[in-house]
C-alpha positions as CSV (number, residue, x, y, z in Angstrom):
1,G,14.4,-11.5,-27.7
2,I,11.8,-13.7,-25.5
3,G,14.2,-14.4,-23.0
4,S,14.6,-10.5,-22.0
5,H,10.7,-10.2,-22.4
6,F,10.1,-12.4,-20.2
7,S,12.4,-11.0,-17.5
8,A,11.2,-8.1,-18.0
9,I,7.5,-9.4,-17.0
10,L,9.3,-11.0,-14.0
11,A,10.9,-7.8,-12.8
12,Q,7.3,-5.8,-13.2
13,H,5.4,-8.9,-11.5
14,A,8.5,-8.7,-8.7
15,V,7.9,-4.9,-8.2
16,F,4.0,-5.2,-8.1
17,H,4.5,-7.6,-5.4
18,Q,7.0,-5.6,-3.1
19,R,4.4,-2.7,-3.3
20,R,1.7,-4.4,-1.5
21,V,3.9,-6.2,1.0
22,F,5.2,-2.8,1.4
23,N,2.1,-1.1,1.7
24,L,0.6,-3.7,4.2
25,L,3.4,-3.8,6.4
26,S,3.8,-0.1,6.7
27,D,0.6,0.0,8.9
28,G,2.9,-0.9,12.0
29,I,0.9,-3.9,13.1
30,P,3.1,-7.2,13.1
31,R,2.5,-9.8,10.7
32,T,3.2,-13.5,10.2
33,V,4.0,-15.0,6.9
34,A,0.7,-16.7,6.9
35,D,-0.9,-13.6,8.2
36,I,0.6,-11.8,4.5
37,S,-0.4,-14.7,2.4
38,A,-3.9,-14.7,3.1
39,D,-4.0,-10.6,2.9
40,L,-2.7,-10.8,-0.5
41,R,-2.8,-13.8,-2.0
42,L,0.8,-14.6,-1.9
43,S,2.1,-18.1,-1.3
44,D,5.6,-17.2,0.5
45,P,6.2,-13.5,1.5
46,R,9.4,-14.0,2.4
47,S,11.6,-13.6,-0.7
48,V,9.5,-10.3,-1.1
49,I,10.3,-8.9,2.6
50,R,14.2,-10.2,1.8
51,D,14.4,-8.3,-1.5
52,L,12.8,-5.1,-0.2
53,R,15.2,-5.6,2.8
54,N,17.5,-5.2,-0.4
55,K,16.8,-2.2,-1.6
56,G,17.5,-0.8,2.0
57,V,13.7,-0.7,3.6
58,N,13.2,-0.9,7.1
59,I,11.2,-3.9,7.8
60,S,11.1,-5.4,11.6
61,D,11.1,-8.2,12.8
62,F,10.5,-10.7,16.2
63,W,10.2,-14.4,17.4
64,C,7.3,-15.8,18.7
65,D,6.8,-19.0,20.5
66,S,3.5,-20.8,19.4
67,A,1.4,-23.2,21.6
68,H,2.7,-26.8,20.0
69,G,6.7,-25.3,20.8
70,S,7.4,-24.1,17.5
71,R,8.6,-20.6,16.6
72,Y,7.7,-18.0,14.2
73,K,8.1,-14.4,12.8
74,R,6.0,-11.2,12.9
75,Y,7.4,-9.0,10.5
76,F,6.3,-5.0,10.5
77,I,7.6,-1.7,9.2
78,E,7.7,1.2,12.1
79,P,5.2,4.1,11.3
80,S,8.0,6.4,12.4
81,E,11.0,5.0,10.9
82,P,11.9,6.1,7.4
83,H,10.6,4.0,4.9
84,I,13.9,3.4,2.6
85,T,17.4,3.3,3.9
86,G,20.3,4.2,2.2
87,K,21.6,6.7,-0.4
88,E,18.6,6.0,-2.6
89,G,16.4,7.5,0.1
90,R,17.7,10.8,0.4
91,D,16.5,13.9,-1.4
92,D,19.7,15.5,-1.8
93,Q,21.3,13.7,-4.6
């Protein structure tokens, strides 16, 4: 029905954004949410980062202090790290 078709479209859309965020972060350069949003024209990449982590992608982050007293995170994928961890990433299945 229409509901399942719409769900399939949403799932494809999510995978498309996951690939884009994965490719951007894979160069190892730490980026803020604002950086990722501007580079990919994506309103809020935090849910995409969460979904990638739930799939086993090892996305690192660290906190930074801003000049105005607030804090923010920078996200990156270590170039030397395996990108997929867990059972899905093994070749010996």
